[in-house]
VOPAGU-2260 file (C-alpha; in pm, 1 decimal, decimal comma):
REM VOPAGU-2260
SITE   aa  ch    i         X         Y         Z
SITE  MET   A    0       0,0       0,0       0,0
SITE  ALA   A    1     130,1     345,5     -89,3
SITE  ARG   A    2     226,4     581,5     192,9
SITE  ARG   A    3       4,2     881,7     238,5
SITE  VAL   A    4     217,0    1196,6     220,9
SITE  PHE   A    5     178,5    1573,2     218,6
SITE  PHE   A    6     386,7    1761,8     -36,9
SITE  SER   A    7     530,0    2097,6      65,9
SITE  PHE   A    8     679,7    2323,5    -202,1
SITE  HIS   A    9     702,6    2674,8    -344,4
SITE  PHE   A   10     386,5    2680,1    -551,9
SITE  ASN   A   11     476,1    2951,3    -803,9
SITE  ASN   A   12     825,0    2823,0    -887,2
SITE  ASP   A   13     794,3    2447,9    -856,2
SITE  TYR   A   14     433,5    2344,1    -922,9
SITE  TRP   A   15     525,3    2178,8   -1254,3
SITE  ARG   A   16     823,0    1994,2   -1106,7
SITE  THR   A   17     626,8    1871,1    -809,0
SITE  GLN   A   18     354,0    1729,6   -1031,4
SITE  GLN   A   19     617,0    1501,6   -1185,1
SITE  VAL   A   20     692,9    1362,3    -838,6
SITE  ARG   A   21     324,5    1333,6    -747,3
SITE  ASN   A   22     255,9    1137,7   -1065,0
SITE  MET   A   23     520,1     871,4    -997,1
SITE  GLY   A   24     247,8     655,2    -844,9
SITE  ALA   A   25     449,0     528,2    -548,8
SITE  LEU   A   26     271,0     759,3    -306,5
SITE  GLU   A   27     -70,7     883,3    -219,5
SITE  GLY   A   28     -52,2    1259,7    -177,6
SITE  GLN   A   29    -301,6    1524,7     -87,5
SITE  PRO   A   30    -560,0    1609,0    -355,1
SITE  LEU   A   31    -425,7    1813,5    -641,7
SITE  CYS   A   32    -459,1    2184,1    -571,3
SITE  THR   A   33    -477,1    2372,2    -896,5
SITE  PRO   A   34    -332,7    2722,3    -925,3
SITE  ASN   A   35    -687,1    2866,8    -924,7
SITE  ALA   A   36    -786,3    2669,5    -614,8
SITE  TRP   A   37    -467,9    2776,9    -432,0
SITE  GLU   A   38    -536,0    3141,6    -517,6
SITE  GLU   A   39    -886,2    3102,2    -371,7
SITE  VAL   A   40    -744,8    2959,2     -47,5
SITE  LYS   A   41    -487,0    3241,1     -24,4
SITE  ARG   A   42    -748,3    3509,1     -96,1
SITE  LYS   A   43    -939,7    3404,7     217,2
SITE  GLY   A   44    -639,3    3482,9     438,1
SITE  LYS   A   45    -406,1    3328,4     691,9
SITE  ALA   A   46    -668,1    3125,7     881,7
SITE  SER   A   47    -789,3    2971,8     556,4
SITE  ILE   A   48    -435,7    2871,4     457,7
SITE  GLU   A   49    -367,3    2721,6     801,2
SITE  LYS   A   50    -693,6    2524,0     782,9
SITE  TRP   A   51    -613,4    2400,2     431,3
SITE  ILE   A   52    -270,1    2284,2     549,1
SITE  ALA   A   53    -409,9    2113,3     860,4
SITE  ASP   A   54    -690,4    1943,7     665,2
SITE  ASN   A   55    -457,0    1818,5     393,0
SITE  MET   A   56    -183,1    1710,6     633,7
SITE  SER   A   57    -428,6    1513,0     847,3
SITE  GLY   A   58    -387,9    1138,1     808,2
SITE  LYS   A   59     -49,9    1164,6     635,8
SITE  SER   A   60     252,6     983,7     776,2
SITE  CYS   A   61     520,1    1203,4     618,9
SITE  VAL   A   62     571,4    1551,6     478,5
SITE  VAL   A   63     789,7    1557,4     168,6
SITE  VAL   A   64     940,4    1900,2     107,1
SITE  LEU   A   65    1016,4    1930,9    -264,1
SITE  VAL   A   66    1303,5    2177,6    -260,7
SITE  GLY   A   67    1355,2    2418,9    -547,0
SITE  SER   A   68    1558,3    2737,2    -573,3
SITE  GLN   A   69    1345,3    2945,4    -334,6
SITE  THR   A   70    1163,5    2687,4    -121,1
SITE  ALA   A   71    1361,8    2754,9     196,7
SITE  ASN   A   72    1246,3    3119,0     202,3
SITE  ARG   A   73     873,8    3044,2     184,6
SITE  PRO   A   74     690,5    3112,9     513,7
SITE  TRP   A   75     419,1    2854,5     448,6
SITE  VAL   A   76     678,5    2586,3     373,3
SITE  GLN   A   77     841,5    2666,3     708,7
SITE  HIS   A   78     498,8    2648,0     874,6
SITE  GLU   A   79     432,3    2307,0     714,8
SITE  ILE   A   80     770,2    2168,5     823,9
SITE  ILE   A   81     723,5    2282,7    1184,2
SITE  LYS   A   82     364,9    2155,5    1195,5
SITE  ALA   A   83     468,7    1817,3    1054,7
SITE  TRP   A   84     750,2    1777,6    1306,2
SITE  ASN   A   85     530,7    1886,5    1598,8
SITE  ASP   A   86     259,0    1645,0    1480,9
SITE  LYS   A   87     518,3    1361,9    1490,6
SITE  LYS   A   88     516,3    1303,5    1114,6
SITE  GLY   A   89     820,2    1200,8     916,3
SITE  VAL   A   90     986,4    1493,9     737,8
SITE  LEU   A   91    1201,8    1463,4     427,8
SITE  GLY   A   92    1346,0    1704,4     171,7
SITE  ILE   A   93    1411,4    1616,9    -192,2
SITE  ARG   A   94    1577,5    1859,2    -431,0
SITE  VAL   A   95    1369,3    1902,6    -748,9
SITE  ASN   A   96    1560,8    2190,3    -907,9
SITE  LYS   A   97    1708,0    1967,6   -1181,8
SITE  LEU   A   98    1366,7    1845,3   -1296,9
SITE  LEU   A   99    1239,0    2041,4   -1596,0
SITE  ASP   A  100     972,6    2307,1   -1548,0
SITE  ARG   A  101     691,8    2371,8   -1797,6
SITE  ASN   A  102     935,7    2569,6   -2013,7
SITE  GLY   A  103    1187,4    2284,7   -2022,9
SITE  GLN   A  104    1428,0    2459,8   -1782,9
SITE  THR   A  105    1607,8    2350,7   -1468,5
SITE  SER   A  106    1696,0    2593,3   -1189,2
SITE  LEU   A  107    1960,8    2649,4    -926,1
SITE  ALA   A  108    1965,2    2443,2    -608,5
SITE  GLY   A  109    1812,2    2630,9    -318,5
SITE  ALA   A  110    1910,5    2651,4      45,7
SITE  ASN   A  111    1828,8    2372,9     288,6
SITE  PRO   A  112    1486,0    2462,4     436,7
SITE  PHE   A  113    1566,4    2268,4     755,4
SITE  GLU   A  114    1861,6    2498,2     839,5
SITE  ALA   A  115    1628,2    2777,8     952,5
SITE  ILE   A  116    1447,2    2564,4    1212,3
SITE  THR   A  117    1611,0    2520,8    1551,6
SITE  PHE   A  118    1500,6    2308,6    1847,6
SITE  ASN   A  119    1493,2    2458,6    2197,2
SITE  SER   A  120    1821,7    2274,8    2259,3
SITE  GLY   A  121    1987,1    2478,6    1983,9
SITE  LYS   A  122    2016,8    2181,3    1749,6
SITE  LYS   A  123    1906,6    2251,6    1391,9
SITE  LEU   A  124    1642,0    2038,7    1222,2
SITE  SER   A  125    1891,5    1996,5     935,5
SITE  GLU   A  126    2102,0    1784,2    1172,3
SITE  VAL   A  127    1815,3    1533,7    1196,2
SITE  VAL   A  128    1611,6    1555,4     874,7
SITE  GLN   A  129    1752,6    1437,8     542,2
SITE  LEU   A  130    1771,0    1660,4     235,5
SITE  ILE   A  131    1819,2    1425,6     -58,9
SITE  THR   A  132    2000,0    1541,0    -372,1
SITE  PRO   A  133    1894,6    1295,1    -644,2
SITE  THR   A  134    2171,1    1162,5    -865,2
SITE  GLY   A  135    2199,0    1202,1   -1239,2
SITE  SER   A  136    2319,6    1430,7   -1512,7
SITE  ASP   A  137    1986,9    1535,3   -1663,0
SITE  SER   A  138    1617,8    1566,3   -1575,8
SITE  LYS   A  139    1542,6    1211,4   -1689,7
SITE  ASP   A  140    1814,5    1069,8   -1460,0
SITE  ILE   A  141    1694,7    1285,7   -1169,6
SITE  TYR   A  142    1337,2    1165,9   -1222,1
SITE  ALA   A  143    1456,8     802,8   -1219,2
SITE  SER   A  144    1662,5     863,6    -904,7
SITE  ILE   A  145    1361,4    1009,4    -723,0
SITE  SER   A  146    1128,2     738,0    -851,3
SITE  ASN   A  147    1365,6     461,6    -742,2
SITE  GLY   A  148    1443,9     611,8    -400,4
SITE  ILE   A  149    1140,7     799,6    -272,3
SITE  GLU   A  150     966,6     511,6     -97,2
SITE  LYS   A  151    1280,3     419,8     100,6
SITE  TRP   A  152    1354,1     784,8     178,0
SITE  ILE   A  153    1003,9     824,2     320,9
SITE  GLU   A  154    1035,6     510,2     532,0
SITE  ASP   A  155    1371,0     639,0     659,5
SITE  ALA   A  156    1214,4     978,3     745,5
SITE  ILE   A  157     934,0     812,0     939,8
SITE  ALA   A  158    1189,3     600,3    1129,4
SITE  ILE   A  159    1403,5     907,7    1205,2
SITE  ARG   A  160    1101,0    1090,3    1344,5
SITE  GLY   A  161    1014,9     788,7    1557,7
SITE  ARG   A  162    1358,8     810,8    1720,9
SITE  ASN   A  163    1351,6    1189,3    1777,4
């Protein structure tokens, strides 16, 4: 049975790339949120966004942060990471910057989004949570790397969370 996961990403920059990961079939993610639907959620304000996140994260065992060039700077991505960790869900990052966007372009690798989150002890979340950089020389290789590894990476993330 496929793991139920929540995908966290920078909507404007990486929507196309993340759909490639969602469509791999190895996972059951939250329902597809189209650009129009996301704009409607955002238009209703902060409480609406928080409710959408909570509703869509409910029942998921892991949050997969699909990391593009600007993902680490997105406040709602940070919110989703913190919520997932506090809710005892597995948390995993996968770089998607080398997957092609709708214009056939790759982008630069972004910062690690787990670097900005610190436990009360002073330890950074990046010291616990994995950020995977898929292997390969082109988008096709990167896609294959993600497809071949994502299920194990998610299981590892769930195990890591269980120990921390």
